[in-house]
C-alpha angles and dihedrals in degrees: 000000000000126000129219092254089059087072090068099040126072098204094095133034117234097192096084089054097050100035090087090056091051090047092056091046090053090048089052091051091048090051092050093049089045092052090047090051092048092052090046090052092048093051091045088056088070089062101033118006095197094045092047091049090052091050090048093051093045091051092053092046091048091054092051094046092044093053092048095048094045089052091049091050093049092048091048091055091048091048091054091054092045090052088053091052093049093048089051090052091050090049091050090049090054092051091049091058093057100256 
């Protein structure tokens, strides 16, 4: 976990710690928009059953695609930070051998 003083120091990144929080906020927003789309599709079925069904299916598909892509984006950010950590470890290993 990060501390408040980490915001003013550049020795440690805080993004890997808070990316999970942002991921869950994005999932909550996707779920809210999905529920909204489902209700819109259900009310549109009263006017046009086929059109409402299409809106309903597209809302469900959008939720699934949104969850998958938000997970991919969060993992990509974490991978970039992990690569940075590994490169730092490799650099420190090289300095320890007297190069």
